[in-house]
C-alpha atoms as one frame of an Amber mdcrd trajectory, in Angstrom:
protein
   0.000   0.000   0.000   2.809   2.423   0.859   4.684   1.655  -2.350   1.574
   2.143  -4.431   1.411   5.819  -3.443   4.977   6.959  -4.279   6.004  10.268
  -2.685   5.640  10.544   1.081   4.054   7.119   1.629   6.821   5.290  -0.276
   9.453   7.276   1.636   7.847   6.224   4.921   7.945   2.626   3.641  11.671
   2.971   2.951  12.300   4.197   6.505  10.241   1.294   7.886  12.257  -1.360
   6.001  15.825  -0.189   6.628  16.741  -2.956   9.090  18.467  -6.114   7.885
  15.609  -8.373   8.947  13.174  -6.327   6.820  14.655  -7.519   3.502  11.467
  -9.334   2.396   9.291  -6.334   3.265  11.739  -4.029   1.448  11.510  -6.183
  -1.684   7.708  -6.089  -1.443   7.810  -2.291  -1.173  10.130  -1.937  -4.188
   7.977  -4.290  -6.265   4.882  -2.224  -5.429   6.317   1.054  -6.790   5.215
   1.230 -10.423   7.885   2.625 -12.759   7.052   5.620 -14.934   6.291   4.410
 -18.504   9.095   5.032 -20.989   6.835   7.191 -23.144   6.451   9.581 -20.223
  10.208   9.407 -19.548  10.864  10.536 -23.133   8.455  13.459 -22.648  10.252
  14.546 -19.463  13.640  14.357 -21.199  12.413  16.231 -24.283  11.014  19.036
 -22.116  14.260  19.252 -20.112  16.641  19.240 -23.095  14.436  20.849 -25.734
  15.240  17.936 -28.052  14.511  14.184 -28.358  16.330  12.024 -25.808  18.283
  10.163 -28.517  20.123  13.373 -29.398  21.785  13.100 -25.943  21.802   9.371
 -25.224  23.072   6.594 -27.473  21.024   4.121 -25.449  18.737   4.199 -22.418
  17.068   1.304 -20.604  13.355   1.254 -21.336  12.431   0.093 -17.820  13.460
   2.334 -14.935  14.273   1.333 -11.393  11.632   3.196  -9.370  11.986   4.788
  -5.940   9.885   7.176  -3.844  10.535  10.447  -5.732  12.021   9.357  -9.041
  13.545   6.490 -10.977  16.898   5.533 -12.483  17.674   4.418 -16.030  21.046
   3.008 -17.103  22.376   3.973 -20.502  25.187   5.346 -22.635  25.960   8.867
 -23.835  26.685   9.524 -27.510  30.398   9.710 -26.622  30.265   6.159 -25.201
  30.323   6.912 -21.469  28.178   4.517 -19.399  25.784   6.467 -17.202  22.967
   6.327 -14.682  20.158   8.847 -15.240  17.992   9.779 -12.250  14.650  11.285
 -13.341  12.221  12.946 -10.926   8.557  12.040 -11.290   6.530  14.890 -12.833
   4.345  16.744 -10.287   5.773  14.698  -7.381   6.535  17.931  -5.485   2.846
  18.939  -5.614   1.836  15.465  -4.501   4.195  15.512  -1.500   3.069  19.023
  -0.551  -0.583  17.908  -0.637   0.228  14.879   1.542   2.033  17.058   4.070
  -0.873  19.523   4.177  -3.196  16.570   4.848  -0.852  15.424   7.628  -1.256
  18.833   9.277  -5.048  18.735   8.825  -5.449  15.289  10.396  -4.127  16.547
  13.736  -7.035  19.007  13.939  -9.863  16.429  13.788 -11.034  13.344  15.655
  -9.146  11.542  18.396  -5.772  13.053  17.472  -7.195  16.554  17.995  -8.337
  15.562  21.496  -4.809  14.374  22.277  -3.578  17.881  21.451  -0.681  16.495
  19.414   0.714  19.092  16.990   2.419  17.738  13.872   3.210  21.147  12.345
   6.875  21.005  13.353   7.271  17.498  11.925   5.509  18.547   8.726   7.791
  21.571   8.285  10.947  19.487   8.760   9.615  16.857   6.335   8.898  19.517
   3.720  12.319  21.162   4.097  14.083  17.804   3.682  11.828  16.760   0.794
  12.445  20.097  -0.945  16.185  19.426  -0.773  15.787  15.860  -2.026  13.556
  16.975  -4.902  16.169  19.485  -6.124  18.650  17.482  -8.203  20.729  20.637
  -8.797  21.449  20.715  -5.057  22.217  16.999  -5.107  24.599  17.571  -8.031
  26.506  20.299  -6.169  26.715  18.165  -3.029  28.010  15.211  -5.027  30.605
  17.345  -6.815  31.799  18.665  -3.435  31.895  15.104  -2.114  33.993  14.029
  -5.136  36.491  16.768  -4.303  36.840  15.641  -0.684  37.166  11.889  -1.187
  40.457  11.340  -3.154  42.599  10.518  -0.055  40.384   7.428   0.451  41.335
   5.216  -2.475  38.768   2.512  -1.593  35.821   4.934  -1.910  34.374   5.751
  -5.346  31.942   8.634  -5.845  30.387   8.685  -9.342  31.290  11.709 -11.441
  28.338  13.977 -12.212  27.890  14.869 -15.897  26.908  18.484 -15.193  26.182
  19.544 -18.786  23.311  17.031 -19.005  21.971  17.452 -15.447  18.888  19.562
 -14.677  16.828  20.376 -11.563  14.757  17.235 -12.292  17.444  15.088 -13.992
  20.786  13.902 -12.583  23.233  12.249 -14.980  26.319  10.548 -13.563  28.901
   7.969 -14.598  27.837   4.397 -13.942  30.041   2.763 -11.323  29.868  -0.960
 -10.633  29.305  -2.102  -7.075  27.453  -4.522  -4.800  24.523  -4.024  -2.462
  24.808  -4.025   1.328  22.749  -7.240   1.336  25.369  -8.891  -0.886  28.237
  -7.460   1.174  26.814  -9.171   4.274  27.321 -12.563   2.572  31.042 -12.040
   1.867  33.825 -13.752   3.812  34.789 -12.416   7.272  38.070 -10.975   5.937
  36.242  -9.127   3.108  33.657  -7.758   5.540  36.421  -6.576   7.884  38.177
  -4.870   4.977  34.953  -3.087   3.954  34.318  -2.154   7.587  37.772  -0.597
   7.941  37.225   1.378   4.712  33.886   2.660   6.032  35.428   3.687   9.362
  38.219   5.583   7.586  35.576   7.228   5.435  33.509   8.374   8.424
């Protein structure tokens, strides 16, 4: 149910399934989030670039990997660079804002109103954080800054942002191979210790 709604409800679902023992629930949540159809993806890209998507990308996966606020497509630029393209869902900001307004309204009626519990502060913090997460230009700048800070740690790879093709609703970055945390947990003790040491140095 949470995955079916995208936006705020899907984000809540992600928070609820962050623990290791929630893997099955997390997979159920991810499977419930319907990806944006590729026809709509092409429309979003055309509006952002003012030209058909194939004038920028040599190839782009037809099926995206959906999340709460957007989805990712793997592909290749015309110059041959392998990339990951993060595309924000159209009108998702309005949807989240409406959900947060409803959250504030619900505290004024029924049993919750009698409890006197005020969610306004929570709603405002949610909206500020969502506004930051919805702005891919901010994410791009943060990632570029992160790339500049990380070189002393040779084990850590931060994907390079392709700034000339990134927009407030589109983030294009080099595709870097890796493994999931779930897969890392299954590695040998020595490999896990090595990854743990790298993470500690990073922090």
